N, C-alpha and C positions, 0 to 999 in steps of 0.2 A: 020318675027321676031317671035321667039319662045315665048311661054307663060311660065312664071316662077312664082313661089309662092313668096309672100312677106316675107315669113318666112325664117329664116336662112337655109343655106345648111346643110344637115346631112351627116355624115360619116358612112358608113356601114362597120362594122368590118369584116375582112376576116376570119370568123370562122364558124363552123357548128352550127346547132340549139342547140344541147345539151350543147356544150361548152358555147354558149352565155347565155343560161338560168341557167346553173349550176355553172359557174365559181365563182360568188360572193355569192353563196347561203349561205355560212357559216355566212355571216354578219347578216342573218335573221333566223338563225338555229332554234330558239325557237318560231318563229312566225308561225301562222297557214297559210298553203299554199292551202290546199284542204279540202272541207267539203262535206260529203255525205248528201244531203238534206233529204234522206229517213230515215237514221239511226242516223244522227248527228255524225257519225264517223269523226274524224279530223286527218289530216296529217300535221305535221310541215314541214318546208323546210328541216330540217335535216332528217326527215322520207323520204321525196321525194328523196333526194340524195342517201340515203342508199338503198331504194327499187329499184331505177333505176340501181344501181350497181348490185344488186342481180339478177334482170331480165336479164341484159346484160351478166352476168356470166353464168346464167342458160341456156340461149339460146346458148352461146358459147359451153358449155358442150354437148348440144344436136346436135352440128354440124352446127349451123347457121353461115353463113359467111357474110362478107361485100357484100352488093349488094343484099342480100336475101330480099324477100318481105313478109310482114305480112299484111293480110287483116283484118280490123276492121269492124265487122258486129254486132254492138251493139249500144244501146243508151248511153248517157253520164254517166260516173261514175268516181270517183277518180282513180280507177284502170285502166280505159281506158287511162287517161293521163299518168299514170306511165308506161304502156306498150308502148305507143307511144315514150316517152322519152328513155325508155330502148332500144328499137329497134334502134332509131336514134343514140344513144350513141355508138353503136358498128358498125355503118356504114350501117345499114339496111334501107329499104325503107318501108314506110307505105302507104297502099291504103285503102280508106274508102268506105264503102258500106252503103247505106241507110237501117236502120234496119226495114223499112216497105217493103223492096223489097220482092217479091215472090221468091220462090226457083229458078224459071227459070230466073228471072232478075239477081239474084245473080250469077247463074251459067254462064250467059253470060259475066259478069264482070270477073269472075275467069278465063274464057277461054282467056281473053285478057291479064290480068296481070300475071297469073300463079304464085300465091303466094305459099310459102312453108308452111305457117301457117295461120290458120283462127281462129280469136277470136270472140266468139259469146256471147250473153246474154242468160239466161235461156229461155226466150220467143222466141229467134230466133234459138235456138240450133238444133231443129229438121230439119228446112230448111237448116241450115248450114251443117249438116251431110249429107243430101241428095245431096246438090250441091257439097260438097267436094268429095263425092264418085264418082260423075259423072266426076270430073276433076282430079282424082288421088291424092287428097290432103289427107294425112294421119294424119296430126297434127291439130286436132280441139280442141281448148281450150274454156272454158266457164268462165265467171265472176260469180262465185258461184258454183252451181252444176247442172248437167243435165246428164241423161243417155247417155252413149256412148262418152262423152266428158271428157277431162282432165281438172281439175280445175286450173285456173290461180294461185291459192294459192301455187301450187307447185313451180312455178317460183319465187314467193316472198319468199319462204323458203330457197332458195339457200344461201350459205355463202358468196358469192361475190368474192371468191378467184380466179376465172377464168375469171374475167373481163379483156378483151383484151385492156389494156391501150396503146398499141403500134399501134393501128389502126389509120391510117391517113385518115382524111375525108376532101376532098376539098369542099369549099363553093359552088363550081359550079357543084357538083354532085347532083343527084336527091334525094330529101328527102321524099316527099309525092306525091302520085298520087290520087287526088280526081277525081271524075267523074262529068261531066257536067249534067245538068238536063235532057237533051234529049228532050227539048221542040220542036225543029225543026227536030229531027231525033233521032237516037240511042245515048245514053250517050257516051261521049268520055273521055278518060283519059287525065288529064292535069298534065304535069310534072312540079312540083315546086321544084326548087333547094333550098339548104340550104340558099344561099344568098337571094333568093326571100323572104323567110320567115323571116330571120333575118332583112332584109331591112324593111319589113312591121312592125315588132316589134319595130324597132328603130323609125319609123315614128310616132308610137303611144305613145312614151315616153313623 
């Protein structure tokens, strides 16, 4: 006999992550969604929706296609969340790297997932550039500013007109590839689908 929760069954919507998170966002447009603890900069839900569209449009202008991979090599920030949603909204895939990784550890991960873009923090930018060079990655962006990197601010300044609203994203397609801790061997990529993540979000409601 299977083990079942005493709680009611949940229904997982057949949608992608960005659709699930952004569809009803206008209901809370003026409410604060993200706060930068260092600077106290605040983003409303309306800001989030606008900036996600700008990022998706900018990436599309740059030639980013559905299924393309973006690696996040940075500590948390509001802009981190915006990039993740922007990438997912146009059918891209996010992979996350521990910001304390050495250059060699990062390079090994890049060899596995082969991202087209690498997003770094100022404190990880030097290692990001070195690892990117070793793996033929030309698009290295930074949250803020760092020598040799393009600022993420450029993506946020896009007018949003090239956002590909016709992209079809199946909930069964891969959304995020985090890596395991590597406790008993080398870290391994874990493919999480949009449905995996939406299901987890529904469970927490």
